C-alpha positions in Angstrom: 4.0 6.5 56.8 0.8 5.8 54.8 -0.9 4.3 57.9 -0.5 7.6 59.3 -1.7 9.6 56.6 -4.8 7.0 56.4 -5.6 7.8 59.9 -4.9 11.6 59.5 -7.9 11.5 56.7 -10.2 9.5 58.7 -9.7 11.9 61.7 -10.5 14.6 59.4 -13.6 13.3 57.8 -15.2 12.7 61.5 -14.4 15.8 62.4 -16.2 16.9 59.1 -19.4 15.2 59.9 -19.6 15.9 63.6 -19.5 19.9 62.3 -22.4 19.0 60.0 -24.6 17.3 62.6 -24.1 20.0 64.8 -25.2 22.3 62.3 -28.1 20.5 61.7 -28.7 20.3 65.5 -28.9 24.2 65.6 -30.6 24.6 62.8 -33.6 22.1 64.0 -33.3 23.8 67.4 -33.9 27.1 65.5 -37.1 25.7 63.4 -38.7 23.7 66.5 -41.5 27.0 67.0 -42.2 27.5 63.5 -41.8 24.6 61.1 -42.1 21.1 63.0 -41.7 18.9 60.3 -38.5 20.7 59.0 -37.1 20.5 62.5 -37.9 16.4 62.3 -35.6 16.5 58.9 -32.9 17.8 60.5 -32.7 16.1 63.9 -33.1 13.1 61.6 -30.2 13.7 59.3 -28.6 14.4 62.4 -28.9 10.9 63.8 -28.5 9.3 60.9 -24.8 11.0 60.7 -23.7 10.4 63.9 -25.3 7.2 64.7 -22.2 5.1 62.7 -19.7 7.2 64.5 -21.1 7.1 68.1 -24.3 4.5 68.2 -24.2 5.1 72.0 -23.7 8.8 73.0 -24.9 11.6 75.1 -25.4 13.9 72.4 -27.0 11.4 70.3 -29.8 10.3 73.1 -30.5 14.6 73.5 -31.3 14.5 69.9 -33.2 11.6 70.5 -35.3 13.2 72.8 -36.0 16.4 70.8 -36.6 14.2 67.7 -39.3 12.5 69.8 -41.0 15.9 71.4 -41.1 17.3 67.8 -42.9 14.1 66.5 -45.2 14.0 69.4 -46.0 17.9 68.6 -47.2 16.6 65.1 -49.7 14.0 66.0 -46.8 11.2 65.3 -47.6 9.1 68.2 -46.4 5.7 67.3 -43.2 7.1 66.2 -42.6 9.4 68.9 -43.0 6.1 71.1 -40.6 4.0 69.2 -37.9 7.0 69.2 -38.5 7.7 72.6 -37.9 3.8 73.5 -34.6 3.8 71.4 -33.8 6.9 74.2 -34.7 5.4 76.8 -33.1 2.6 76.1 -29.6 4.6 75.2 -29.9 6.8 78.4 -30.1 3.1 80.6 -26.6 2.3 78.7 -25.2 5.5 79.3 -26.0 6.0 83.0 -24.3 2.0 83.8 -21.4 3.2 81.8 -20.8 6.2 83.7 -21.1 4.7 87.1 -18.9 1.7 85.7 -16.3 4.2 84.6 -16.7 6.0 88.2 -16.1 2.6 89.9 -13.0 1.7 88.0 -11.7 5.4 88.2 -11.5 7.0 91.6 -9.2 9.2 90.8 -11.9 11.2 89.1 -13.2 11.9 92.7 -9.7 13.2 93.2 -9.8 15.6 90.4 -12.9 17.2 91.6 -11.4 18.1 95.2 -8.0 19.4 93.7 -10.4 21.7 91.2 -12.6 22.8 94.1 -9.3 23.5 96.2 -7.6 25.8 93.6 -11.2 27.9 93.4 -11.6 28.4 96.8 -7.9 29.3 97.3 -8.2 31.9 94.8 -11.1 33.3 97.0 -8.9 33.5 99.9 -11.5 31.7 102.1 -10.3 31.0 105.3 -12.2 27.6 106.0 -12.8 25.8 102.5 -13.3 22.6 103.6 -16.6 22.7 104.4 -17.7 24.5 100.7 -15.4 22.0 98.9 -17.4 19.3 100.5 -20.7 20.7 99.7 -19.7 21.5 96.3 -18.5 17.6 95.6 -21.9 16.5 97.1 -24.1 18.6 94.0 -21.3 17.6 91.8 -22.3 13.8 92.7 -25.8 14.4 92.4 -25.1 14.9 88.6 -24.6 11.3 88.5 -27.5 10.2 86.3 -27.6 6.5 87.5 -29.2 7.8 90.4 -32.4 8.8 88.4 -33.3 5.6 86.4 -36.7 6.7 86.3 -37.0 10.5 85.7 -38.3 11.8 82.4 -34.9 13.1 81.0 -31.9 11.8 82.8 -29.5 13.3 80.3 -30.4 16.0 82.1 -27.5 15.2 84.3 -24.8 15.0 81.6 -26.3 18.6 80.5 -25.6 20.4 83.8 -22.3 18.4 84.3 -21.1 20.3 81.0 -22.4 23.7 82.0 -20.6 23.2 85.8 -21.4 24.0 89.2 -21.9 27.9 90.3 -21.8 28.3 93.9 -21.8 31.1 96.5 -19.1 29.9 99.1 -17.6 31.6 102.2 -21.5 32.4 103.7 -21.5 33.4 107.4 -23.4 31.2 109.8 -26.3 32.4 111.9 -27.3 35.4 110.4 -29.6 36.3 107.3 -29.8 33.7 104.2 -31.2 35.0 100.8 -32.3 32.5 98.4 -32.5 32.3 94.6 -34.0 29.5 92.4 -30.6 29.1 90.0 -27.8 31.7 89.0 -28.3 33.2 85.6 -25.4 32.1 83.0 -25.1 33.4 79.8 -25.9 30.7 76.8 -22.3 31.0 75.4 -20.5 31.5 78.6 -17.3 29.3 79.2 -18.2 26.0 80.7 -16.4 25.8 83.9 -16.7 25.3 87.6 -17.8 28.8 89.4 -17.3 29.8 92.9 -17.8 33.3 94.3 -18.9 34.8 97.5 -22.1 37.0 98.2 -19.6 39.8 99.7 -17.3 39.8 96.6 -20.5 40.1 94.5 -21.6 42.9 96.2 -19.4 45.2 98.9 -16.5 44.3 96.9 -17.6 45.0 93.8 -18.6 48.3 94.4 -15.2 49.0 96.4 -13.2 48.1 93.0 -15.2 49.8 90.6 -17.6 52.2 92.4 -20.6 50.5 91.2 -22.0 47.1 91.4 -22.4 46.5 87.5 -24.9 43.2 87.7 -28.4 44.5 88.4 -29.7 41.2 90.4 -26.4 41.8 93.1 -27.1 45.3 92.9 -30.6 45.1 94.3 -29.0 42.9 96.8 -27.1 45.5 98.0 -29.3 48.2 97.9 -31.8 46.0 100.3 -28.7 45.3 102.9 -26.2 48.0 102.8 -22.4 47.2 104.1 -23.8 46.9 107.7 -26.2 43.5 106.8 -23.7 42.2 104.0 -21.3 40.8 106.4 -23.7 38.5 108.0 -25.7 37.7 104.7 -25.0 34.2 103.3 -26.9 33.1 99.7 -28.0 30.1 98.2 -29.6 29.0 94.9 -31.9 26.3 95.4 -30.1 24.7 92.3 -26.6 25.9 91.7 -26.9 24.9 88.1 -26.3 28.2 85.9 -29.1 28.6 83.2 -29.8 31.8 81.4 -33.5 31.9 81.5 -35.5 31.1 84.6 -38.5 29.6 82.8 -36.5 27.7 80.5 -34.9 25.9 83.5 -37.9 25.1 85.3 -39.5 23.8 82.0 -36.1 21.8 81.5 -36.3 20.1 85.1 -39.6 20.1 85.5 -40.5 16.3 85.5 -37.4 15.5 86.7 -38.4 14.8 90.3 -36.0 12.5 91.4 -33.2 14.7 90.4 -35.1 17.8 92.1 -35.4 16.4 95.1 -31.7 15.4 95.5 -30.5 18.6 94.6 -32.7 20.5 96.4 -32.2 18.2 99.4 -28.5 19.0 99.5 -29.4 22.6 99.4 -31.7 22.2 102.6 -29.1 20.3 104.6 -26.7 23.2 104.3 -29.2 25.6 105.5 -30.5 23.4 108.2 -26.8 22.0 109.5 -24.4 24.7 108.5 -25.9 28.3 107.7 -28.8 28.1 110.5 -30.2 30.9 109.4 -32.3 33.6 112.0 -33.8 35.3 108.9 -34.6 34.1 105.5 -35.2 36.2 102.5 -36.6 34.1 99.8 -35.7 36.3 96.8 -37.4 34.5 94.1 -41.0 34.4 93.8 -41.6 31.2 92.1 -39.2 29.1 94.4 -41.8 29.7 97.6 -43.7 26.4 97.2 -40.0 24.4 97.5 -40.4 25.7 101.6 -43.7 23.8 102.0 -45.8 26.9 101.6 -48.0 25.1 99.3 -50.3 22.3 100.9 -50.2 19.9 97.7 -46.2 20.7 97.6 -44.3 19.4 100.9 -40.7 19.5 99.6 -38.7 21.0 102.4 -41.8 20.8 104.2 -41.7 23.6 106.5 -44.6 24.5 109.1 -45.1 28.3 109.3 -47.5 30.7 110.9 -47.7 34.2 109.1 -47.3 36.9 111.9 -47.7 40.1 109.5 -50.5 41.8 107.8 -48.2 43.8 106.2 -45.9 41.6 104.2 -45.3 38.2 103.4 -43.7 37.4 106.6 -43.7 33.9 108.3 -42.3 32.3 111.7 -41.0 28.5 111.1 -42.4 26.0 113.8 -40.6 23.1 112.5 -41.2 20.5 110.3 -44.7 19.4 108.7 -45.5 16.1 109.6 -45.6 14.6 106.0 -44.1 11.4 104.6 -43.0 12.7 101.6 -40.6 15.7 102.8 -37.2 15.8 101.9 -34.6 14.7 104.5 -37.1 13.0 106.6 -34.2 12.1 108.9 -33.7 15.3 110.1 -36.3 15.2 112.8 -36.3 18.4 114.3 -35.5 22.2 112.3 -32.5 24.3 113.1 -35.1 27.0 111.6 -37.4 26.5 114.4 -38.3 30.4 115.7 -36.4 31.6 112.7 -38.4 34.1 110.4 -38.8 33.7 106.8 -39.8 36.5 104.3 -41.1 35.7 100.8 -39.6 39.0 99.1 -39.8 37.6 95.7 -43.3 38.5 95.4 -42.3 42.1 95.3 -40.8 44.2 92.6 -40.7 47.6 91.0 -44.3 47.2 90.2 -44.9 47.1 94.4 -43.2 50.2 95.2 -45.0 51.0 98.0 -44.3 47.2 99.6 -40.7 47.5 98.9 -38.6 47.3 102.2 -35.5 49.9 102.9 -32.1 49.0 104.0 -33.5 50.2 107.4 -36.4 48.1 107.2 -34.2 45.0 106.9 -32.5 46.4 109.1 -35.2 46.2 111.8 -36.5 43.0 110.6 -33.2 41.4 111.1 -33.0 42.4 114.9 -36.9 41.6 115.3 -35.7 37.8 113.7 -32.9 37.6 116.6 -35.4 38.5 119.3 -37.9 36.2 118.4 -35.2 33.7 117.6 -34.6 33.9 121.5 -37.9 33.6 122.7 -38.0 30.1 121.6 -35.0 29.5 123.5 -32.9 29.1 120.2 -30.5 31.5 120.5 
C-alpha cells in the first residue's frame, strides 16, 4: 500500500511539472514578438523542467527550436548554434526511435486502415478503398525519418498530432478545384477529418438552407448544383492550419517534406481524378504547377489561351530534372485547361466569373481536350 501511495505522489508531481512547463511555453509564445529576452527565459525554464522527466521528446525538441530562434533574433549566435545542435541531435534520435517503433509494430498500420475505413463508412461512399489508400499515403509521408536533411523535421510530429483533413469521394474526369491547405481552428479537436465536396456545399445547403462556411459558399456560388456533382476538390497539403501565411512560414524550409506531400497530391490528380478543367483557387499556390520558370515543382508546361483571364492549356510536363514524379513520362492532363482563379477576389468584381461562365468554360475544356485526342 505504501508503494502505491509513493507511485501516486510521483505521478501527481510529474503531472504538475508538465503543467507548469506548458504554462511557461504558452507564456513564451505570447512574449516572442515583443519581449525576446523574457521569452528566452521562459523557454529555458521550460527546458530545465522537462529535461529530467523526458530528456528526449518531441515537445522538448520543439522548445529547443523555438529557443534557438529567439536567441538568434537577439544576436546570440554562438548560443543559438549550440541550442540548434542540441535540437538537431535530439531530432535525429527521435526519427530513429520512430522508425524502429514502426518496424517493430506493424499493427500501427492496421490501426490506421481501420480508422479510415470507419471514417469513410460514415460518409456512405460506394468505393472507399482508393480514398483510404490515399489517406494512408499522406499518413506515411508524416514519418520524420524520411527527411533527415530538412530544417524542421519535427514538423511531421506536429501535423501527425493535428491529423489529416482530406476531401474524399471525388468524381473523375470532370472539374478539379485546388486549394493549398484546409483551415483549422487553433483549438479544434485533433482528429482525422474526411469530407466530400458535395457534402460541404450542396448537402449543407439542403440540410440548413444555406452554406454556412464562407469558403464553401463561394465555391457553391461559382458552380451551382449542376457542376458540383462533376467537381473534385483537393488541397495540395491536406494538413489543417488556421492561417495560410502561418502555414507557409512553417513549412517553407522543409523542402523534402513539401516535395513528398505535393508528389502524392500530383499522383492523385494524374492517375485518378484526371480533370479536363482545373481551377486553382489559391493565389499563392499557383507556382506549384510550374508556372514560374525558376520554380518547377509539379512541372507542367502550359500555354496561355486567353487575354481576358489567367487561362492556360496544359501541353504536358516540362523537360526539367527537378520536377516532382519524374517517373510519370506523359501527363494525363495533356489538353486540359487550367484557370488560375485565385488571382481574382471581391476587389476584382469585374473579372469574377458567373455560374454560366463556368458552365461555358467546362464545355470548352471538354471540346479542347477532345481535340488533343485524349477524351
